C-alpha positions as CSV (number, residue, x, y, z in Angstrom):
1,X,-63.2,18.5,-58.6
2,X,-60.2,16.6,-56.7
3,X,-60.8,13.3,-55.2
4,X,-60.1,12.8,-51.1
5,X,-57.4,12.0,-49.2
6,X,-53.3,12.8,-48.6
7,X,-50.9,12.2,-50.9
8,X,-47.3,11.1,-49.9
9,X,-44.2,11.2,-52.1
10,X,-41.2,9.7,-50.8
11,X,-37.5,9.3,-52.0
12,X,-37.0,4.9,-52.9
13,X,-35.1,3.2,-55.1
14,X,-35.8,2.3,-58.5
15,X,-38.4,0.4,-59.7
16,X,-38.0,-3.6,-60.2
17,X,-37.8,-3.7,-63.0
18,X,-35.4,-0.1,-63.6
19,X,-32.3,-1.1,-64.0
20,X,-30.9,2.2,-61.9
21,X,-28.9,2.3,-59.1
22,X,-29.7,4.2,-55.9
23,X,-32.5,6.6,-54.6
24,X,-34.1,6.3,-58.7
25,X,-38.0,6.3,-57.6
26,X,-40.3,7.7,-55.6
27,X,-42.7,5.4,-54.1
28,X,-46.5,6.9,-53.7
29,X,-49.0,6.3,-50.3
30,X,-52.1,7.1,-52.4
31,X,-55.7,6.3,-52.1
32,X,-57.6,4.2,-55.1
33,X,-58.5,6.6,-57.6
34,X,-58.9,4.3,-60.8
35,X,-57.8,7.1,-63.2
36,X,-54.4,7.7,-61.7
37,X,-53.6,4.1,-61.4
38,X,-54.4,3.8,-65.0
39,X,-52.3,6.7,-66.5
40,X,-49.9,5.8,-64.2
41,X,-50.0,1.8,-65.4
42,X,-49.7,4.1,-69.6
43,X,-46.7,5.0,-68.9
44,X,-43.5,1.8,-70.1
45,X,-43.3,-0.7,-67.5
46,X,-39.9,-0.7,-66.5
47,X,-41.2,2.6,-65.2
48,X,-43.7,1.7,-62.3
49,X,-44.4,-1.6,-59.5
50,X,-47.5,-1.7,-57.1
51,X,-45.9,-2.9,-53.9
52,X,-48.2,-5.2,-53.0
53,X,-47.4,-5.8,-49.4
54,X,-47.2,-1.5,-48.2
55,X,-50.5,-0.9,-50.6
56,X,-48.2,2.1,-52.1
57,X,-47.0,2.8,-56.0
58,X,-42.8,3.4,-57.3
59,X,-42.5,5.4,-59.7
60,X,-39.2,6.2,-61.6
61,X,-37.3,9.7,-62.0
62,X,-37.9,10.0,-65.0
63,X,-41.0,9.6,-64.5
64,X,-42.4,11.7,-61.5
65,X,-43.1,14.9,-63.5
66,X,-45.4,13.7,-64.9
67,X,-47.2,11.7,-62.3
68,X,-46.9,14.6,-59.8
69,X,-48.9,16.5,-62.8
70,X,-51.6,13.4,-63.0
71,X,-51.5,13.4,-58.3
72,X,-52.0,17.0,-59.0
73,X,-54.9,16.8,-61.1
74,X,-56.6,14.4,-58.5
75,X,-54.7,15.8,-55.3
76,X,-54.4,19.2,-55.5
77,X,-50.4,20.0,-54.5
78,X,-47.7,17.0,-53.7
79,X,-44.5,18.6,-53.1
80,X,-41.7,17.4,-54.0
81,X,-40.9,13.6,-52.3
82,X,-39.3,13.6,-49.0
83,X,-35.7,12.3,-48.7
84,X,-36.7,9.8,-45.7
85,X,-36.6,5.8,-47.1
86,X,-36.8,3.8,-44.2
87,X,-34.3,0.5,-45.1
88,X,-32.0,1.9,-47.9
89,X,-27.9,3.3,-47.6
90,X,-27.9,4.7,-49.7
91,X,-27.3,8.4,-51.0
92,X,-30.7,10.1,-51.8
93,X,-30.8,11.4,-55.2
94,X,-30.2,15.1,-56.0
95,X,-33.3,17.5,-55.5
96,X,-32.1,19.9,-57.0
97,X,-33.0,21.5,-60.5
98,X,-29.9,22.2,-61.2
99,X,-28.2,19.0,-60.3
100,X,-30.9,17.8,-63.5
101,X,-30.5,17.4,-67.4
102,X,-34.7,19.6,-68.1
103,X,-34.5,18.8,-71.8
104,X,-34.4,14.7,-71.2
105,X,-36.4,14.7,-68.6
106,X,-39.3,17.2,-70.6
107,X,-39.0,15.0,-73.3
108,X,-39.4,11.9,-71.5
109,X,-42.4,13.9,-70.0
110,X,-43.8,14.6,-73.3
111,X,-43.3,10.6,-75.3
112,X,-45.1,10.1,-71.6
113,X,-47.6,12.4,-71.8
114,X,-48.4,14.4,-75.3
115,X,-52.1,14.5,-74.0
116,X,-50.6,16.9,-71.6
117,X,-48.5,18.9,-74.5
118,X,-51.3,19.9,-76.8
């Protein structure tokens, strides 16, 4: 059963503990959900941050495939992050899967979420 409430994702700068420049993060606006938050906090500390002012979570794009699965389990289809960013002048990160190294992403996701892969 899915938890109530919408969940939106927006391209944003990476979490503050992350050395990547540009729009390498995904800002997630979602209702409070203890299980989802607990699973995000299991990721390496550089991979997530909480924006207390906007009450939103920011995750690195390297862990977005895992977080997307977690969000899907809680709320259904969350889609891809929109590329709008309110205050950034950086170029949006490419979302085309042909421009990313899927073997690296898959390996990272498997390490971050072994329970999802058997």
